[in-house]
C-alpha positions in Angstrom: 86.1 82.7 109.8 88.8 85.0 108.6 90.6 84.0 105.4 93.8 85.9 105.0 95.8 86.4 101.8 99.3 87.6 102.3 101.0 89.7 99.5 104.7 90.1 99.4 107.4 91.4 97.0 108.1 89.0 94.2 111.9 89.7 94.2 112.2 89.1 98.0 110.0 86.1 98.0 111.9 84.5 95.2 115.4 85.4 96.2 115.5 86.1 99.9 112.7 84.9 102.0 112.7 81.2 102.5 109.2 80.0 101.9 107.8 83.1 103.6 108.3 81.2 106.8 108.4 84.4 109.0 104.9 85.4 107.9 103.6 81.9 108.6 105.3 81.6 112.0 103.9 85.0 113.0 100.5 83.9 112.0 100.7 80.7 113.9 101.9 82.4 117.0 99.5 85.4 116.4 102.4 87.9 116.6 102.9 91.2 114.8 100.0 92.3 112.8 98.5 88.8 113.3 97.9 89.5 116.9 94.5 90.9 115.9 93.4 87.2 115.2 94.2 86.0 118.8 91.2 83.9 119.8 89.7 84.2 116.3 89.0 81.5 113.9 91.4 82.4 111.0 93.6 80.8 108.4 96.0 81.9 105.8 94.4 80.9 102.5 97.2 82.1 100.2 100.5 83.9 99.7 100.7 86.0 96.7 103.5 88.0 95.2 103.0 91.5 93.8 103.8 90.3 90.3 107.1 92.2 90.1 108.0 95.9 89.7 106.2 98.2 89.4 103.3 96.1 90.6 101.2 96.6 87.4 99.8 93.1 87.5 98.5 93.1 91.1 94.9 93.8 90.1 94.8 91.0 87.6 96.5 88.7 90.2 93.8 89.5 92.8 91.1 88.8 90.1 92.8 85.4 89.6 92.7 84.6 93.2 89.0 85.4 93.2 88.2 83.3 90.1 90.4 80.3 91.0 88.8 80.1 94.4 85.1 80.6 93.4 84.6 76.9 92.7 85.9 76.2 96.2 83.6 78.8 97.8 86.7 80.4 99.4 87.6 84.1 99.3 89.9 86.2 101.4 88.3 88.4 104.0 91.6 90.3 104.7 94.7 91.1 102.9 98.1 91.5 104.8 101.1 93.1 103.1 104.4 91.7 104.0 107.2 93.8 105.3 109.2 92.8 102.2 106.9 95.3 100.5 106.7 98.0 103.0 110.4 98.1 103.8 111.8 97.8 100.3 109.4 98.8 97.6 109.7 102.2 95.8 106.2 101.5 94.3 104.7 100.7 97.7 102.3 103.7 97.9 100.9 103.2 94.3 100.7 99.4 94.9 98.9 99.7 98.2 96.5 102.3 96.4 95.7 99.8 93.7 95.1 97.0 96.2 92.8 99.1 98.4 90.9 100.5 95.4 90.1 97.0 93.9 90.2 94.4 96.7 87.0 95.5 98.5 88.2 94.1 101.8 90.5 95.4 104.6 94.0 95.7 103.8 96.5 95.5 106.7 100.0 96.8 106.4 102.3 94.3 108.0 102.7 90.6 109.1 105.6 89.6 111.2 107.8 91.6 113.7 110.9 89.6 113.0 113.0 92.2 111.2 116.5 92.2 112.5 118.1 95.6 113.3 121.3 94.5 111.7 122.8 91.3 110.3 126.0 91.1 112.3 126.8 92.5 115.7 
């Protein structure tokens, strides 16, 4: 079974995105980058924020996920990066580099396809 950890932008997750519902809806519908799990036994095991700009705490946060889930015998098999990071983060390349270097599992850039072209009109 695929166990997915979603990582998003702390500022966006705290101030803009309501419960990260778009990522969860996309996963449940297997849309966007979650289409790869169509017909696959998969679940989202957690949603984690980057720790805040400039993402310096992402590696310790990933270690916490691993440690806290060891007694449960649950570990992520894939990491998905939310569009709140890809579309807005000036530290994105460095952040993704740290995640890829330390995670030891596949890192997928993207989750949902629901970004509006404009707010009004």
